[in-house]
N, C-alpha and C positions, 0 to 999 in steps of 0.2 A: 685206814690202816697206816702203820708207820714201819719204817725199817728198824728192826731191833738187833739185827746181826750184821755187823760191819766187816765180817770176815771175808765176804765175797766181793770181788771186783768183777767188772764185766767179762774179762777173759776167763776168770775162774768159773763163771756161770756158763760160758761156752763149753768148758770141759764137763761140767755137770750135765749139760743138755746133750752131750755127745757120748753117752754111755749106751751100750746095747740093752741094759736093763730098762731104760725109759723109751726105747724105740717104739714108734707108733706104726711102723710099716711091717706087716707080717705076710705080705703077699708072696706067691710063688715066683721063682725066676729071679730076674735082676731088676733092681730099682732104677738103675741108670740106663734107661732105654728111651727111644724116640726123642722127644723134646729134652728130657732130662739127661740125655747123652751129650748134649751140646754145651760147649764152654760158656756161651752167652747165658743160657738158663742157669747154670751153676753159679756164675758170678752174681747174677741178679738175685737168685734165691738166697745165697749166703749173705749178701748185703742186707736183704730184707729181714732175715732172722736176727742179725746183729742189731739192726735198727730197732727191732722190737724189744730186745734186751735193754738198750739205751733208753727207749721210750718209757720203760717201766721205772727206771731210776728217776727220770724226769717227772713222771706222774707223782712220785713220792717226794719231789722237791729236792733231790740230791744229785750230785755228780755233773761235772762239765765234760762232755765227750762228743766225739764225732765219728762217723763211719762213711767211707766213700769208696767207690770203684775207681781205681787209678790206672791200673795196667801199665806200670812204669817201674823201672828199677827192680825188676824181678818180683813185683807185687801186683796182684789182681785186686785185692780189697785191703784197705788200710783202716785200722781202728786206733784211735787215740783217746785216752781218758786221763783225768787228773785224780790222783789218789795220794793222800798225805802230802799235799802241796807239791807233788812231783808228777810230771807228765809221763805216761807209759804208752809206748807205741808198738803196735803189732801189725805185721804184714802177712797176708795170706796168699800163697801161690796155689791156685786150684788147677787140677788136671782132670780133664773130662775123658769119658770113654771114647768119644770120637777122635780126640787127639791121640790117644794111645793106639787106636786101630790105624789111624792115618800114618803114624810114625813107625809102626811095627815093621821090622825088616830093613829099615834105613841104616845108613852108616852111623857110627857112634856120635859124630858131630851133630847130626840131625835127629838123633833118637831122643826119647823122653829123658833118659838119664843125662845125655849131653846138654839138653836144654835146661834141665834143673841145675846142673853144675854151673852153667853160665848165669842163670837167674839167682842162684845162691850167692855167687860172687858179687853180682850187682847189688842185691839187697843188703848183704852184710857190710859192704864197703860204701854204701850210700850215705850212712850216718843218719838214716831216717827211721830205723826200727830198733827196738830192744828185744823183740822176739820175731822170728820168721817161721811160719807154719807151712809145711807142705801138706796139701789136702788132696789126695787122689780120690776123685769121685768116680770110681770105676768098679767093674765086676771083680770082687775079691777072688772068687773061685777060679775065674779065667786068667787072672793076672797076678796070682800069688807070688810067682817068681820075680816079677817086676817089683813088687812091694819089697821083697827080700833084698833085691839089688839096690833099690833106693836107700834102704836102711843101712846096708853094708857100705855103700860108697859115699853117702852124704851124711848119715847120722851117727853111726857107731864110732865112739871115740872122739866125736867132735860136737858134743852137745852145746859147747859155747865157742863161737867163731868171732874173733875180734870184738868180744864183749856182747855178742848177739846170741841169744838162746835159740837153737834150731830144734823144731819138733816135727815129727811125722805122725799124721792122723791116720788111724786104720780106716779103710774104706767103709767098714761096717759101722764105725762110730760116726762117720760123715753122713751115712744114711739116717742114723738116729737123729742127728741135728736137723737135717734137711726135711725129714718126714713130719716134723712137728708143725702143727698149725699154730698161729699166733696165740690162740687161747691156751694151748698146751704150754707154750713158753711162759706166758703170763702166770699161769697157775703154779708151775714148778718153781719159777723164780720167786714168786710171792711166798711160797712155802719155805724156801731157803732164807730169804731176806727178812721175812716178817714173822719168824717162828715164835717170837716172844710177845707178839702183839696180843692185847687182851681180847680183841674181837675174835681173832682166830682161836685162841685158847678157850674162849667162852663157847664158841660153836662146837668145838670138839667135846667139851664137857657135856653139852646138851644131849649128846647121843652115845657117849662112850660106855655108859653102864646099861644101855638098853639091850633087850634081847634081839636076836636076829630078825624075828618077825616085826618087832616094833621099829627097828632101823629101816627094814625094807618098806614098811608102810610109810614112814616119813619120807624116805628118799624117792618113793614112787609118786606120792600125791602132793607134796608141799609145793612143787614147781607150778602145777596148774592153778593152785590157789593163789600163789603170788602173781600169776598172770591173769587173775580175775575169775577163774572157774573154781569155786570153793566147794561145790557139791560132789559127793561121791556115793555110789551105791554100795550097800553092804556086800553084795556078791562080788563086786570088784575088789574089795579088801580081802574077802574070803579066798579069792583066787590066789593070794600070796601065801596061804598057809601050806605047810609041808606035811601036816598030819601029826606032828610031834608037839604042837602047841596046845596049851589050855586057852582056847580062843576067848572064853569069857574073861579070864584074867588079863589076857593081852589087851582086849578092847577096854576093859576097865582102867588099866594103867594109862593107855593113850588118852582116855577121857580125863583122868586125874591130872595129867600134866598139861591139860588144856589144848591138846592137839586136835582131838576129835570132840564134836558136840552132836548129840543125837538130833536128828531132823524129823522128829515126830513120826517115826515109822517109815520115813522116806529115805533112809540111809543116814549119812552123816554130813556135817559141815566141817571143812578143814579150817583150823584156826592157826595159820602159819606164824602170826606175830607173837604167839606164846613161846616161840623158839627164836628169840631176837638175834642171837648170834648167827644162826644160819641165814636169817633174813638179811642181816647186815652184810654178810659175805656175798649174797646174791646181788644186792644192789651195788655193792662195790664193783662187781663184774659189769653190771648194767651201766652204771654211771661213770665211774672212774676209768674203766677199761673200754667202755663203749661196745659191750658185747650184746648179741642177740639174747633172747630168753633161753634158747637151747645152749648157747655158748656160756652164759652165766651159770646154768645148771652144771655143765661139765666143769667149769672153773671151781665151783663149790665142792663138787664130788672129788675132784683131784686133791683138794685141800683137806677134807675131813673123812673120806671114806677109805675102806680097805681095798686092795687090788681086786678081790673077789666081787665086791660090790660095784666096781667099775665095769665089769664084764656085762 
């Protein structure tokens, strides 16, 4: 596959991956607990996610970029990349739940707000960044007033300080970014960057006009066939029906397109390579992205299925 959409830079992909609509965590309570409440975990995890974005560009042979944990000049994680022959530099200041709880009730100088003001000054006047992001990785419900205070005292009316753009990330958006596995990041970024790629468009065309039952059948059984197990029993396929289908017609069409082949009364043989676009995406995940079989399945499903089919 190849990048066909040059509109996205690494930092724009960070924004796309930090939306509540794409959040992978739906658990009860607070995300930032135990190990995830610690500053060290947040810095390491944030750096890892940024590295995965940069690795994706490198796999497709584009972009010179770097990401590192620095913890200096008001910056925890530093990202730089070249775009249109110009280097763009972003500093991330991360705040953890444990830091907020530790500093709660202290005087202004030693409070989270006080620390952020000092760090903002250091980052903005260091000459090292074009953007500076404040990322509170904290319980939004418990600390909503603190978020409002950060916004009021550091962000509002000051979106550009000394030529540096300053942003505040909502803690719920930070959860969305940090909750994604590397495979999720690869799939979403590939969908955005490679939307015009012929392989991706071909895979979408292979299933876009199929019935719900036909799509369900393909998305259920193609993966095992690609992994070497091409036999499937008739009753296993029948298990997918909802009662609204004309099963004879559904089976006939799946045979017509070459996906199913009768196995002399012993069920069916799955013929995955008659859907070459889907196969190409699967092996894109396996080979270029180094994914496991289940990871490649999830990669393809993110690229070509509907949200209902992902559940």
